[in-house]
C-alpha positions as CSV (number, residue, x, y, z in Angstrom):
1,M,59.4,-21.9,-52.0
2,E,58.7,-18.7,-50.1
3,P,56.8,-18.9,-46.8
4,Y,53.4,-17.4,-46.5
5,P,53.3,-13.8,-45.4
6,T,52.4,-13.4,-41.8
7,K,50.5,-10.6,-40.1
8,A,51.7,-9.0,-37.0
9,V,49.2,-9.7,-34.1
10,T,49.0,-7.3,-31.3
11,A,47.9,-8.7,-28.0
12,V,44.8,-6.9,-26.7
13,P,44.3,-7.1,-22.9
14,P,40.9,-8.6,-22.1
15,A,38.2,-6.1,-21.2
16,S,37.3,-6.0,-17.6
17,D,34.0,-7.4,-16.5
18,S,32.8,-4.0,-15.5
19,A,33.4,-2.6,-19.0
20,V,31.7,-5.5,-20.8
21,N,28.9,-6.3,-18.5
22,G,28.2,-3.1,-16.7
23,C,28.7,-4.3,-13.1
24,F,29.3,-8.0,-13.3
25,S,32.1,-8.6,-10.8
26,P,31.2,-9.2,-7.1
27,E,33.4,-6.3,-6.1
28,G,31.5,-4.0,-8.5
29,R,28.2,-5.2,-7.2
30,R,29.3,-4.6,-3.6
31,R,30.5,-1.1,-4.6
32,R,27.1,-0.2,-6.0
33,V,25.3,-1.5,-2.9
34,R,27.6,0.6,-0.7
35,L,27.0,3.7,-2.8
36,F,23.2,3.2,-2.7
37,A,23.3,2.6,1.1
38,L,25.3,5.9,1.5
39,F,22.8,7.7,-0.8
40,A,19.9,6.3,1.2
41,L,21.4,7.4,4.5
42,L,22.1,11.0,3.1
43,L,18.5,11.1,1.8
44,C,17.1,10.0,5.1
45,A,19.2,12.7,6.8
46,A,17.9,15.3,4.4
47,F,14.3,14.2,5.1
48,A,14.9,13.6,8.8
49,L,12.3,16.1,10.0
50,P,9.5,15.0,7.6
51,L,10.2,11.3,8.4
52,A,10.1,12.0,12.1
53,D,6.8,13.8,11.7
54,L,5.5,10.9,9.7
55,G,6.5,8.4,12.3
56,Q,4.9,10.5,15.1
57,F,1.8,11.0,13.0
58,A,1.4,7.3,12.3
59,F,2.0,6.3,15.9
60,K,-0.8,8.6,17.1
61,S,-3.2,8.0,14.1
62,D,-6.0,5.5,14.2
63,L,-6.2,5.5,10.4
64,Y,-2.5,5.3,9.5
65,S,-1.0,3.2,12.3
66,F,0.0,0.6,9.7
67,I,2.5,3.0,8.1
68,L,5.1,2.0,10.6
69,L,5.0,-1.6,9.4
70,V,5.2,-0.8,5.6
71,P,9.0,-0.4,5.3
72,I,9.5,-3.6,7.4
73,I,7.2,-5.6,5.2
74,S,8.8,-4.1,2.1
75,A,12.3,-5.0,3.3
76,Y,11.2,-8.6,4.0
77,L,9.8,-8.9,0.5
78,V,13.1,-7.7,-1.0
79,W,14.9,-10.2,1.2
80,R,12.7,-13.0,-0.1
81,Q,13.6,-12.1,-3.7
82,R,17.3,-11.6,-3.1
83,Q,18.3,-14.8,-5.1
84,L,16.6,-13.4,-8.2
85,F,18.8,-10.4,-8.5
86,P,20.7,-10.5,-11.9
87,A,24.4,-10.7,-11.9
88,R,24.7,-7.8,-14.3
89,L,23.8,-4.4,-13.0
90,V,23.3,-1.7,-15.5
91,S,22.1,1.8,-14.6
92,S,18.9,3.2,-16.0
93,P,19.5,7.0,-16.1
94,A,16.3,7.8,-18.0
95,L,14.1,6.1,-15.3
96,A,16.3,7.7,-12.6
97,V,15.7,11.2,-14.0
98,T,12.0,10.5,-14.4
99,A,11.6,9.5,-10.8
100,L,13.7,12.5,-9.7
101,A,11.6,14.9,-11.7
102,I,8.3,13.5,-10.2
103,G,9.7,13.9,-6.7
104,A,10.9,17.4,-7.5
105,A,7.4,18.2,-8.8
106,A,5.9,17.1,-5.5
107,L,8.2,19.3,-3.5
108,G,7.6,22.2,-6.0
109,L,3.9,21.9,-5.4
110,L,4.5,22.0,-1.7
111,L,6.7,25.1,-2.1
112,A,4.1,26.8,-4.3
113,F,1.4,26.4,-1.6
114,S,3.8,27.8,1.0
115,T,5.0,30.8,-1.0
116,R,1.5,31.8,-2.0
117,G,0.4,32.0,1.6
118,G,-1.8,28.9,1.4
119,S,-2.0,26.5,4.3
120,L,-2.0,22.8,3.6
121,P,-3.4,20.5,6.2
122,P,-0.5,18.7,8.0
123,V,-1.6,15.4,6.4
124,D,-1.4,16.8,2.9
125,R,2.1,18.2,3.7
126,L,3.3,14.9,4.9
127,S,1.8,13.2,1.9
128,L,3.8,15.4,-0.6
129,Q,7.0,15.1,1.5
130,T,6.8,11.3,1.8
131,F,5.9,10.9,-1.8
132,A,8.9,13.0,-2.8
133,F,11.2,11.0,-0.5
134,L,10.1,7.7,-2.1
135,C,10.6,9.1,-5.6
136,F,14.2,10.2,-4.8
137,L,14.8,6.8,-3.2
138,V,13.6,5.0,-6.3
139,S,15.6,7.4,-8.5
140,G,18.8,6.4,-6.6
141,A,17.9,2.7,-7.0
142,F,17.4,3.0,-10.8
143,L,20.8,4.8,-11.0
144,S,22.6,2.3,-8.8
145,F,21.1,-1.0,-9.9
146,G,19.0,-0.4,-13.0
147,R,15.6,-1.6,-14.3
148,Q,16.5,-5.2,-14.7
149,A,17.7,-5.5,-11.1
150,L,14.6,-3.9,-9.7
151,R,12.2,-6.0,-11.8
152,P,12.2,-9.0,-9.2
153,I,11.4,-6.5,-6.4
154,V,9.0,-4.3,-8.2
155,F,6.1,-5.3,-5.9
156,A,8.2,-4.6,-2.8
157,V,9.2,-1.2,-4.1
158,A,5.6,-0.3,-5.1
159,F,4.3,-1.5,-1.7
160,L,6.2,1.5,-0.2
161,V,3.4,3.7,-1.6
162,F,1.3,2.7,1.5
163,M,3.7,4.9,3.5
164,V,2.1,8.0,1.9
165,P,-0.9,9.3,3.8
166,M,-3.9,9.9,1.5
167,P,-4.7,13.6,0.9
168,T,-7.6,14.9,3.0
169,F,-9.9,15.3,0.1
170,L,-9.5,11.6,-0.9
171,T,-9.9,10.4,2.7
172,H,-13.1,12.4,3.1
173,W,-14.5,11.1,-0.2
174,L,-13.8,7.5,0.8
175,E,-15.4,8.0,4.2
176,V,-18.5,9.5,2.6
177,C,-18.8,6.7,0.1
178,L,-18.4,4.0,2.8
179,Q,-20.7,5.9,5.1
180,H,-23.6,5.9,2.6
181,A,-22.9,2.4,1.3
182,S,-22.9,1.1,4.9
183,A,-26.2,2.8,5.6
184,E,-27.7,1.1,2.5
185,A,-26.3,-2.3,3.6
186,A,-27.8,-1.8,7.1
187,A,-31.2,-0.9,5.5
188,V,-31.1,-4.2,3.6
189,L,-30.5,-6.1,6.8
190,F,-33.3,-4.4,8.6
191,A,-35.6,-5.2,5.7
192,V,-34.5,-8.9,5.4
193,T,-34.9,-9.5,9.2
194,G,-38.3,-7.7,9.3
195,T,-37.1,-5.1,11.8
196,T,-39.5,-2.2,12.3
197,V,-37.6,0.9,11.4
198,S,-38.1,4.2,9.7
199,R,-35.3,5.9,7.8
200,Q,-34.5,9.5,7.0
201,G,-31.3,9.7,5.0
202,L,-28.5,8.4,7.3
203,T,-30.7,8.2,10.4
204,F,-32.6,5.0,11.4
205,Q,-35.4,5.3,13.9
206,L,-36.1,2.0,15.9
207,T,-38.2,1.4,18.9
208,G,-36.8,3.6,21.7
209,V,-33.6,4.6,19.8
210,A,-32.4,6.7,16.9
211,V,-29.2,5.7,15.1
212,E,-27.3,8.0,12.8
213,V,-24.6,6.7,10.5
214,A,-21.8,9.2,10.9
215,E,-18.5,9.4,8.9
216,E,-16.8,7.8,11.9
217,C,-18.9,4.7,11.1
218,S,-17.4,4.3,7.7
219,G,-14.9,1.8,8.9
220,I,-12.2,3.3,6.6
221,H,-9.3,2.1,8.8
222,S,-10.3,-1.5,8.9
223,S,-11.2,-1.4,5.2
224,L,-7.8,0.0,4.3
225,V,-6.0,-2.6,6.5
226,L,-8.1,-5.4,4.8
227,F,-7.2,-4.0,1.4
228,I,-3.5,-4.0,2.2
229,T,-3.8,-7.5,3.5
230,S,-5.4,-8.6,0.2
231,V,-2.6,-7.0,-1.7
232,I,0.1,-8.9,0.3
233,G,-1.9,-12.1,0.4
234,G,-2.5,-12.0,-3.3
235,H,1.2,-11.4,-4.0
236,L,2.4,-14.2,-1.8
237,L,-0.2,-16.9,-2.4
238,L,-1.6,-16.3,-5.8
239,R,0.1,-16.5,-9.2
240,S,-2.6,-15.1,-11.6
241,N,-3.0,-11.3,-11.8
242,V,-6.7,-11.9,-12.4
243,S,-7.0,-13.7,-9.1
244,R,-5.1,-11.0,-7.3
245,V,-7.3,-8.3,-8.7
246,V,-10.4,-10.3,-7.7
247,L,-9.2,-10.7,-4.2
248,A,-8.4,-7.0,-3.9
249,L,-11.7,-5.8,-5.4
250,A,-13.6,-8.2,-3.1
251,V,-12.5,-6.0,-0.2
252,V,-15.0,-3.3,-1.2
253,P,-18.2,-5.4,-0.8
254,L,-16.8,-7.1,2.2
255,A,-16.1,-3.8,3.9
256,I,-19.6,-2.5,3.1
257,A,-21.2,-5.7,4.3
258,R,-19.2,-5.6,7.5
259,N,-20.1,-2.0,8.3
260,G,-23.7,-2.6,7.5
261,F,-23.8,-5.6,9.8
262,R,-22.1,-3.7,12.6
263,I,-24.7,-0.9,12.3
264,Y,-27.5,-3.4,12.3
265,V,-26.2,-5.3,15.3
266,L,-25.6,-2.2,17.4
267,A,-29.0,-0.7,16.5
268,A,-30.9,-3.9,17.1
269,L,-29.2,-4.4,20.5
270,A,-29.8,-0.8,21.5
271,S,-33.5,-1.1,20.6
272,A,-34.1,-4.6,22.1
273,V,-31.8,-4.5,25.2
274,D,-30.5,-1.1,26.2
275,P,-30.0,2.2,24.3
276,A,-26.8,2.7,26.4
277,I,-25.2,0.2,24.1
278,M,-24.6,3.0,21.6
279,Q,-22.2,4.5,24.2
280,S,-20.6,1.2,25.2
281,P,-17.2,-0.1,24.2
282,L,-18.9,-2.4,21.7
283,H,-19.7,0.7,19.7
284,R,-16.7,2.8,20.4
285,R,-14.0,0.1,20.3
286,G,-15.8,-2.9,18.7
287,G,-14.2,-2.3,15.3
288,P,-11.5,-5.0,15.7
289,L,-14.2,-7.6,16.6
290,F,-16.1,-7.0,13.4
291,F,-12.9,-6.8,11.4
292,V,-12.0,-10.3,12.6
293,M,-15.4,-11.5,11.5
294,S,-14.9,-10.0,8.0
295,L,-11.7,-12.1,7.8
296,V,-13.7,-15.3,7.6
297,P,-15.2,-14.7,4.1
298,F,-12.0,-13.0,3.0
299,L,-9.9,-16.1,3.9
300,A,-12.6,-18.3,2.4
301,L,-12.3,-16.4,-0.9
302,L,-8.5,-16.6,-0.8
303,W,-8.7,-20.4,-0.2
304,I,-11.0,-20.8,-3.2
305,L,-8.8,-18.8,-5.5
306,V,-5.7,-20.8,-4.4
307,K,-7.6,-24.1,-5.0
308,L,-8.7,-22.9,-8.5
309,E,-5.2,-21.9,-9.5
310,R,-3.8,-25.3,-8.3
311,K,-6.6,-27.1,-10.2
312,K,-5.9,-25.2,-13.3
313,Q,-2.1,-25.8,-13.0
314,T,-2.5,-29.6,-12.6
315,S,-4.9,-29.7,-15.6
316,L,-2.3,-28.2,-17.9
């Protein structure tokens, strides 16, 4: 009886983890981290002057002083999510190219203004340069780590957008909107309290004093800080996207009510006590005091949303 025919079997060496799983081995992961760190350092060196200008601008600005804290907060949020990074790192070239193209478009727009003899305000120039820097940084992250690796830290990455100063037209539009809305809120308070006042546009005439609501009274700095606080608080303490949106949107009426209350208090004190109050530190530097007061309803709303989410979670 003849034996069954046998087939020759060639031993195939096992594929490496890197070949099968993208970047699965610890050494491969560390290599990608080192390459991204090198890329980030070179990018910071290339944008050294704009970043230095941004830091100096934020340090001296009343509106954008929070910019210096944004990368620190973002780094902390990344550190909190470090355990959620996937073991497999696969590059996302398409997303990297998209982010690179958006950043290049921002620099191209800046170059177009410069070559045509146009003069951009310094804030607008910083806005385009910072936005381009962040786009290039995100592009390198997509190329080094991939979309799946960035998914757990998408909020921390998106939070970096607060490093970008708003263009001057947007800042002016927000200031005008808050200015007029605050005047309307103050008018409601005057009417509710029965205060004798005559109004012409943004000017309130009380007994012995006239108060004009200027753009500087818009409270845009404290409103922006409160909005950023709502974004961070919603991310850390709330689970539902609906609750997070509600918390963020609540900042708008809170900001308007706070500004209207500030105008009402200052005008009433100037009329009843001393007109010089309009030139006092309470007027010129009293913003933080009224900001702290606005935190009370904000924190109350946050507490209610947290309680509602927990109640809904326990009922499931």
